[in-house]
N, C-alpha and C positions, 0 to 999 in steps of 0.2 A: 121864919120857920119853914115856909113853903119854899123860899129860895134855897135854904139849906138842903131840903129834901130833893129839890130838883138838881142841885149840884152833885149830891151823892149819887143820884140815879145816872147822871151823865158820866160821872167818873167811873162807875161800875161798867157802864156800856163800853167806854173806851178801853178799860182793862180787858174785858171779855173779848173785845174786837182784836186787841193786840195779841192776846193768847191764841185766839183762833188763827190769826195771821201767822204767828210763829209756828203753830202746829202745821199749818199748810206748808210753810217753808221747810220745816223739818221733814215732812212726808215727801215733798218733792226731791229734797236732797237724798233721802233714803232710796227712793225709786231710781234716781240717777245712779247712785252707787251700785244698786242691784243690777242695773243695766250693764254697767262696766264688768261686773262679776260674770254675767252671762256670756260675755265675749272675752273672758280671761284677761281683762285689762286691769290687773290688780294695782298697778302703779297709779292709775287715775282714780280708782275706787278708794284707796287708802286714805287720802286727806279728807275725803267726804265723811267716811266713817269716824275718823278722829274728830271732825267738827261736831258730828252728832253726839259723840261721847262727851265732849266738853260742853254740850248744850243740854245736859240733863238725861240723855239716853244711855246712861251707864248701866246696861243690862247684859245678860249672858249672850244674847244674839249679836249685839254690836261688838262685844269683845271677841266672840267667835269669828266674825267677819274680819276684824282687824288682825287677829292672829293668822287667819287664812291668807290675808294679803301679805303680811310680813314674810310668810313662809315662801312666797313666790318671788321675792325681790332680793337679788344678790346683795350681800353685805348687810342686810337688815334682818336676816332670818332669826337671829338670837333674840330679837325684840318680840317675837311671837309668843314666847313662853309665858310671860306674866299674864297676857290677855287670855291665852287658852287655859291657863290654870284657873282664871276667874270664870271662864265659860263653862267648864265642866262641873262647877258647883251648882248649876241650875239646868239640868238636862230634862227634856220632856219627850216622851214617846209620841205625843201628838203634835210635834213640832211642824210648823207650816212655813216653809221657805218662801221668802219674798213678801211676807206679810208685815206691814208697818206696825201692826199691833202685837206681833210676836216679840216676847221678851226672853224666852227660853232659848237654849241651844240644842242642837241635835247630838245624838251619841257619836256622830262622826267627829265631834270636837275632841273626844278622847283619843281617837286614832291620830288626829292632827297633832295633839300634844305629844303623843309617843314619837311621832315623826320629828317634831321640833327637838325633843330631847336627843333623838338619834343623830340628827344633823349637827347638833352642837356637841356631840361626842359624850353626852351624859348617858352612857349606854345602859347602866343598871336601872336608872329611872325609866329609860325607854322600854326596856323589857317588862318592867312592872306595869307600865301604862298600857302597853300592847296586850298584856294578859287581861287587864281590866276591861279593855275594849272587846276582846274575844269573848269574855263572859257575857257581854251584853248582846251578842249576836244570837240569832235563832239557830237552832241545831241544823236546820236545812240550808243555811247560808254557807254551804261548803266552800265555795270559791273564796269568799272573804276570809273565812276561818283559815284556809290553807295559805292565803296571802299574808295574813298576820303572822302565822307560824313561820313563814319565810322571812319576814322582817325580824322576828325574834332570833332566828338562826343567823341572820345577817349581822345582828348586833354582836353575837358571839364570834362570828367570823372576823368582824372588824377588830375585835380585841387582839386576835392572833395576827392579822395582816399588818396592823399598826406596830407590832413588835419587830417586824422585819421589813422595813420600808424598802421600796425600789429606789435605787439611786438615780436621780435625775438632775438636770441643770436647765432652769427656765430662763428664757430671754424675752422680755416684752418687746413687741415690734415697734413701739415708740409712738409718738404723738402724730406722725403723718397718717398712720393707719388707725390708731385708737383715739377716741375722743370721749366726750362726756356721756355718750349713749352706750347701749349694749352692742358690742361688735362680736358677732357669733358666726359659727359654721364656716370657718376658713377652709378654702380648697386651694391647693397650690400645685403648680407644675413640677415635673420631676427635677428640673434644674433650679427650682426655687426662684425663678425670675418673674413668674406671674402669680398673682393672688386674686381670688374673687371671694367675697364674703358678704354677709348680711348684717345690716345695721338697723336696730330698732329705733327709728326716729320718732319724734313726738306724735306725728299724725299718720305715719305709715311705715312699713318695713321696706327698706331699700336694699338693692343689690349693688355693691361697689366693686370696681375693677382697678387694679394697679399693676404696673410693671416696675421692675427694679432696674435702676441705672447705676451701675457700679455696686456700691454697698447700700445705696439709699433707694427707698421706694418713692416713685413719683406720686404727685397728688392724685388721690383716687378719683375715678370717674363714676358718677351715679348712672348705672345702666337702666334704672327704672323706666325712664321715657323711651330708651332705645329698644327695650324688649317689650314695650307696651304693657307694663305691669301696673296694677293699682295697689301694689304693696302685698300681693298674695304669693309671689314667688320667693323661694328660699333656696340657697345654694346646697348642693348635695355632693358632687364630685367633679373633678377636672381631669381631662386626659393628660398623659405624661408630657405631651408636647404643648399643652396649654391652649389647644385650639378647639376643644369640644367640652362643654360642661353639661351636667345633668342638674335639673332644677326640680324642686318639689313645689306643687301649687296647692294652696289651701283654699278650697272653695266653700269652706265652713261646713258643708254637709257631706263632702267627700274630698279625697285627696288623690292627686294623680302626679305622675312624673313625666317630665319633658326633657328635651335636649336642645341645645343651641350651639351653633358653630360660629367660629371666628373667621370671617371671610371678607376679603377686600378691605381690611383695616377696621372692621366693625363686627360686633356681635349681632347675629341674625335673630329674627323672631323665634321664640321657642316652638318646637314641634312636639306634639303629644305622642308618646309610645303607643303601640297598637293594643288591641283588646286582649291579647295574650298577657300583656303586662298590666295595663290599667283595667280594673274591673269596677263593678258598682260599689265595692268596698274601698277602704283606704289603702293607697300605696304612698308611702312616705319618703322613700329614699332609694337611690340606685347608683350603681358603680359598674363600669365596664372594664374588663381585663385589658391589659396593654396590647394583646394581640387582636383585640376587637371582637373576639369570638363568643364571649360569655358575659351576660349581664346578671348581676346579683341585685336583688331588690327586696324591700320589706312590704308585706301586705297582710291585712287582717281578714282575708277572704275566708269563707266558711269552712273550707276543707283543711284548715291549719290545725296545729296542736294546742293553740291557746289564743292569745290576743294577736299581736303582730308576729309573724313568722318571716324567716328569710327564705327566699326562693331564688332559683336561677333559671335562665333561659339562654339557649344556644342560638347564635345567628345562623339563619338558613340562607345560604348563598343562592339557592334556586329561586326562592321567593323574594330575596333581598330584604328580609324582615326578620323579626325576632320570633322564635318558636314558642311552644307551649311552656308554661311555667312549671317547674319541678320543685317541690318542697325539699329542703336540705335534710329533713328528718329529725327524729327525736334526739340525736346526738348534739345537735345545735339548738333546736327549738324546744321550748319548755311550755308548760301551761300558762306562762306569763308572757311578757312582751320581749321580743328580740327585734332590734332596729339598727339602722346606720351601718350596714356592712361596708368595709373598706378592704382594699387588696394591696399586697406588696407588689413591687415591680415585676417579679417573676410569677406572680399569681399563685404562689404556693402557701402563702400565709394570709389569713383573713382575720380582721379585727371587727368586732361588732359590739353593740351595747345590749345588755340583758338585765331583766329584773329577776332572773332565775340563776341557776348554777351556783357556784361557790361565791356568793355575793356579800358585800359589806354594807348595802343600803341603797334603796332606789335602783337606778340603772348603774351598772358597772361596765367598764370596758373589758372585753375578753379577747383572746386570740386563739386561733386553731390552725393546725397544719394540714394541708391536703395530703391524704394517703393515696388516693387514686381519684379518677374523675367523678366517682359517686360516693366517696367517703372522706370525712374529715375527722381529725383526732378530737379527743375530749377537750373542750375549751378550758383555758387557763386564765385565771384572773390576772390582769397585768400588774396589779398590786397598788398599794398605797405609796406615795400620795397622789398618783395619777387618778386613782379611784379614791373616793371619800365616802363618808356616810350619807352624802347628798346624792342627787342625780348626776351622773357623768355620762352624757349621751354622745357627744360629737368628738371624735378622735381621728385626725387625718394623718396617717403615717406616710413618711417618705424614706428613701434609702433603706428599704426593706425593714422599716420599723425602728431603726436606730435614732431617728428623729421623728417628731410629730408636731402638728399644729393643732391647737385647741383654744378654747376661750374660758376664762375664769375671772372671778372677782378677786382682786388683791387690794389690801389697804393702801398700798403705795401706787396703785394704778391710776389710770386717767379717767375712768368712769365706772359704769355699772359692771360691765364685763369687758375685758381686754383680750386681744388675740396674743397668744404666747407661742413661741417656738420652744419645744421641749426636746432636750437630748436625753436619751435613755441608755443607761449603762447596764451591762450584763456580761456574761462569759464571751459572747460574740462581739461585744463592743465595750471593752473595759474602760473604766475611768482612768484618765491619764493625768499624772502629776508631773509638773515640770520641776525637776530637781535643779536648783541653781546654787552656785557657790563661788567662793573666791579662795584661791591658794595664796597664803601669805608666807614669804620666805623669811626665816628668822635671822638671816644675816643682812636683812634690809635691801636685798637686791630686788629689782623690778623687771628684769628681762626674762621672758618665758619663751625661749627659742623653740620653735616647733621641731619636734624630734628629740629635744633634750627633756621634755616633760610629756608624759602620757598618763591617761586615766583609763584604767581597765575596769569595766563594770561586769560583775559576775552575778548571775542568778544563783543565790546560795541554795535554794531548794532543788533546782534542776542541775546544779553544778555545770553550767554552761556559760560561755562568754556572751553577754548581751551586746556589748559595743566597746570600742576603744576610741576615745576622744582626746582632744588637745585643748589646753587652756588658751584663751586669747593672749597673744604675744605681749601686749603692752599692759594688760590689766590683770592677767592671771585668773580671769573669770571663766566659768564653764557652765553648761546646762545640758540636760538630757531629759527627754520625756519617757516616763516609766509608768507601767501599770502597777497596781498594788502588789506587794510581795516583799521578799527579803533579798537584799542585794549587798554584795561586798564591792566597795570601791577601793581599788589598788592604785595609789598615787606613786608613780615611779619617775625618777630623774637620774641623770648622769652624775650630778654633783650634790644631790641631797638624799638623805635617808628615805627609803621607801616607807610609805605609811598605808595601812589598811584600816578601813572603818566599815562597820556593818550598818546598813540603813534599812529599817523596817517601815514599809508604807502599809498601814492597815487598810482593809477593804472600806472602812467607814471614814477614811481620812477626809476632813471637811473642806480643805482648801485645794486650789489648783496649783499652788506652788509650795515648795518645801526647800528650806535653806540648808545647805551643807557646806560649811566653811572649814578649811583645814590649814594647819601650819606645818611647814616642812623644815626640818633642821639640816644643816650642812652635814656632810659625811664625816668630817674630821674636826676634833677639838684639839688644838696643839698645846694649849696651856690653859690654866684657869683654876678657879677656886669653886668648890662645891659648898652651897649654902642652903641650909634647911630653915625655912620660915614657917612658923606655926600660924595656922589660920586664926583670925581674930573673930571671936564669937560675941553674940548679942543676946540680950534678953528678949522675950516674946514681944512682938509688935513695938520694938524700940530700936532707935538708932544711936542712943547715947553710949559712949564708950565706957566699958567697965574698967576696974582697976587692972584686971588681967589683960584686957585689950591694950591698955596704955603701955603695959610692960612690953608686950610684943611689938608695939609700934616704936618704942624706944630702941629696941634691937634693930628694927628696920631703919630708923633714923640714923643710927651709928653706921649701918651698912651704906646708906646713901651719902653720908659725910665721907666715908672711906673711899667711895667710888663716885666722884662728882659727875661722871658722864653717864651714870645709870638713870635711865628713864623707865618708869614702871606703869603698868596698867593695874588699877585697883578695881576688883570685880565684887559687887555686893550680891548676896543671895538671901533667900527667905525660906521658911518652911511652907507647907502647902495650905495653911489656913488663910482664907481670904481670897478675893478675886485676883485675877491675873494682873489687872491694871494697878490695883492697890499694892500688890506685892512688888511689881516692877518699880513703882515710885519709892517704896520703902527700901528696896535693895539699893537703889541709886543714892538715897540718903545715907545709907550705911557706908557706901564707898566714899561719899563726900565727907562723912565724919572722920574717917581715917585720914583722908588727904588733908582736911583742915587742921588736924592735930599736927601733922608733919610740917605743914606750911607755917603754923604758929611757932614751931621750933626753928624756923629759918630756912627750910628747904624751898627752893624756887618752885612756884606753882606750875611753871612750864614743864616740869619733869614728871607730871602726872596726867593720866587719862582715867576718868571715872566711867565705870560701866555698870549697869544694872542687869542682872540676869533673872530677877524675880524668883519664882518657884520652879523654873524650867530645868534646873540642873541640880537635883537633890544628890547629896553625897551619901545619905543614909535614908532609911525608911521613915515615912511620915505616919503610916497607920499599920496596925498589925493585920495578920491574916483574917481575923474575925471582924475586921472593920473598926476596931477600937483604936483610940489615939495612942501613938507611941511617943511619949514625951521625950524620952532619951534620944530617939532618932531625930526628932525635929530639932533638938538642941544643936546637932552637928550641921544642920542645914542653914541655921541663922548665922552666917559667917561672911567674912571678907577674905578673898584670896588675892595673891600677888603674882603678876606675870611681868617678865622683862619685855619692854618695848625696844630699848636701844641701850647699848653700852660699848664703850671702847675697850673696857676690860673684858676678860674672858670668864664668864660666870655661868653657872648652872644653878638655877633656883628650883628647889623642890618644896611644894606646899605640904607640910606634915599635918595630916588630919588625925591619924591614929584612931580610926573608927573601929570599935569592937566588931568582931566577925558577925555576931548575931544581929547587928544593926545595918549590915551592908546592903541587904536586899529584901524586898517585900515579896511575899508569897514564894518563898524558896521551894524549889523542888530539887531532886537529886538524880544523878545518873552515874554511870561508870565510864570513864575515859579508857577506851580499849587501846587505841593506837594513835600515834601522831607521827607522820612520816612524809618524805618528799614525794614519793610515787603514789599515784592513784591505784587502789586495789581493784582487781577484776571483780565483776558483779557477783560471781559465785564463790568469792574467797572464803566466806564464813559458812558456806553450805556443809562443809565436812564436819562441823561441830554440832552434833545433835543437841547439845545443851543450849545452843543459841537459836534453835529453830522457832521457839515461841516468842522471840523478840525481833522487832524491826530495827535493824542497825541503821543509825543515822550517820550521814556523811556531811562534813562541813569542810570548807576550804578557807584557810587564812594565810596562804603562802605555802603551808603544809596541808596535807590531807588529815582530817581528824575524824575518828570513828568512835561513836558512843552508843550506849544502850538508850532506850527511851527514858523519859523522865518518870521518876517515882515520887510520890508525896512524902514518904517517910524514908529517912536515911537508913533506918534499921532494916528495911525490906531488902537492902542491897548487900548486907554483910555476907550472907550465905552465898549469894551469886558471885561476889568478889572472890571468895575463897575458891569457888569452882573454877573461875577464870584463871586464877593463879596456878591451879593444878593443871590447867590445859596449856600452860606455857605463855600466857599473857602476863609476863613478868612486870611490865610497867603499868598494868591496869590499876586505876585508883578511883575512889569515890569522890566526885566533885559536885558542887552545888550549881544551880542555874546561874548564880552570880559569878562563880568561878569560870563557867563556860563562856559567859558573855565577856568577861575580861580577857580570856584567851582569844576570842574572836575579834575583840575590839580594843586592843591595848592602847593605852595613852603613852605619849612620849614626854620626857622632860624638855624644857625649853633651853636651847643651846645657842650661844653666840661665840664667834671665834675670829682669830686673826691668823694670817700665815706665820709660820715659825721663822725665826732669824738665826742663822748659824747652824752648825752640824748638831743634829739630835738623833736619837733613836725613838722608835714608836712601838706601841703595843695596842692590841684591841681590848678595850675594857668591855666586859660582858655585863657587869652589874656593880653598883655601889650601894651598900646597905649599912644600917646602923648596927646590925647584929650579924654574927657569922652565919654562913649558909653552907649546908652540906654540899661538897663538891660533886656528888652524884646528880645534883640538880642540873649540871651542865653537860650531861650525856647528850649526844654521842661524842662530844669533844673530849679529847684527852690532853693532859698537860696543863690544865687550868691551874693558875696559881692564885693564892690569897695574900693580899698585902694590907696590913693595918696602917693607916695614915694618921698623921698628927691631928687632923681635923675630926678624928673619931670614926671615920668611915672605913668599912672593910671593902676593898676593891678587888674584883676578880678579873684577872687579865689572862689573855691567850696570845702567846708568841711575842717575839721581839724582832723588829725589822729596822734595817739601816735607812730605808727611804720610805717616804709617805706613800709613793706609788705602790710599793710592795705591800704596805699595810692596807691600802685601799683595796687591792685585789683580794686579800685575805678577809677583809671586812665583809665584802659582798658574799663570800662563801659562808661566813658565819651567819649573816642575816638570812641567807637561804635555808640554813638549818633551823631556823625558828627563833634566833636570838635578835629580835627586832629592836631591842634597846641598846645593842652594841654600838660602840663608837671608838674612834681613834684618839689616843691621848699621847702627849709628849712624856717619855719616860723620866725626863729630868724633873718633872713636876710632881712625881709620885713621892711624897715625903710623909 
């Protein structure tokens, strides 16, 4: 019994001893983590707090610290939310920071939670949480109340700024510069051949330097031992020639700015700016204008408007030193912090970071224009996504701000923060799209002799020629760089029908390239047969052939048996439901289904090419104006169409879709076509008509000049206006839809293949071939147009009879110039 009691006593002693030892270990770990927090080393503190959490210290204080740490680590900030949500459930007014016995959290946890929501773009929750924090503040804590109000306003600003993002293109500098650490504060020479930056290594912060050899950066040099730094210097700015840099030095209890020169192949020891610049307060950043006469810097000295303010100092040539500091004033500086001023090459634009102004969260980047030596314009937010709801402090502009270097965390980056080169697009530096394409000649010719083919590009909105280019002689390819806008491409050739197509590049076009491929038909068709092929339709999300589809394919089969040299392209299409990739695959399956059916009937597989267009070429509307589904319209888009690739026979194939008018276009609007003529009207032509003074007359060019009224939503709104115009003498005025206007501006051509005629023949110019008769007035201003009904059921409208093809060619060009772009030459003996 005594042995048992003795054993129990010893076991209890061991247990108590182990608990005491564990308590000691936890306390030591806690104090170590608090030490790291004191020096803002959140990355080192975090794993210690997590270990404490997992060893029984799951309380509000530890969750508060973990959330605080996550908020300071790029790429991890979203993890702060759950810990801070736990922390605010146990807040104490008597909170004691740094106490191992403290289990509560301070009310600051509420603010940090609001900040976490804001950074993660949960803006409504952020606003609600900020309001809760504001209610916890004493009424005399005016500064913090105002700052929280500023953050609430910033959340509202963020909602608006994110609706209208600034267009940018980001390029990571790559693994030579970036590594697994945070690479920050890049400063670059004007020619972008020199870069200096700060890297937050494990045990100290280092300054690195690299030069560019060709297109590649050399292995960076660690300047820390060269400039005698213990990790307290940080890059601020670099002269245009790359030979002088400004550094910020963090002495823990004060901050000063220094400069270092590159002399005799090495960077010299940093020299501290004089007492006019460096004070007993914090100076955090400096930049010198390119002429060397003005220094702009940030300081929190007592005479400022808030925290850090931006000041300037002029270089005094008599004393050979910098003069008194002058505050840039309340136009630039706010009651909060302004920091990191940067200058354009000409010194007339300044970028800086601010917690004030029209801000979307934390520090944002702003720019301002110099009005005179003592005045700057109202700062403008540079916009999202350069600015985010998090802090955006360092922005290093080059080439007057069309490019900039900055650091940021990206999921596909190399480490915590990478250095990025950012191209910024705007009115002065528009986004450029490389329009690339290929001209295909439908008589299978491959020679594009320079001079025989030209491509004229016209700015449709400004009615001016942008450029005239030539296709590659052997490939028929072409390319041209264009900014967003609307353009008309006129493809002209000596031996092929001219073709015009309208290309619209929207401001938000997401890619750097845009494809524009065209087919040109020969000028003359000497003989041939006109064939109408009905498109083959499919059920939704299906590529199985219906009974109706097989009937149409039987007709195509008979055609291919009749013409054994006929090779065709079968193009599949889909409606708009589903992803682009899925619909592309489905459209290709539809094309293959049609081809497989014909192959199974004995047609050689070599006579087919299958192509998938996905949902990119709708023939009818997919959705209605109100956003609802248009089932009937989508039915016409689930189709396969046929195009001729090659044939020794002379054929013209027309795909007959027969789409109802009401399904041809989405969001139809209406206008009145006033005039369509060869000559451009003088600018004041319509000024004499008082009835037109309230309307902006639109001018388009498609070979002819077209003049219309603006677009109206309702066709009925134009009835009275049309009658007024008819009374004014605009006898050809008519109401047309936006769909009709687009067709006029971008007419499609039939596919034509031909051979030279043999023996004496006569020729005519065919204007149109239709299934139903057409009013001859449609061919004005031509006179003498004749209608011929042929045995194939088509009505053909011809103009003139000529003994030679050369004579017919000359007349054809005149006809095309009058707006009849579908005109072609045919052999009179084939009109039966």
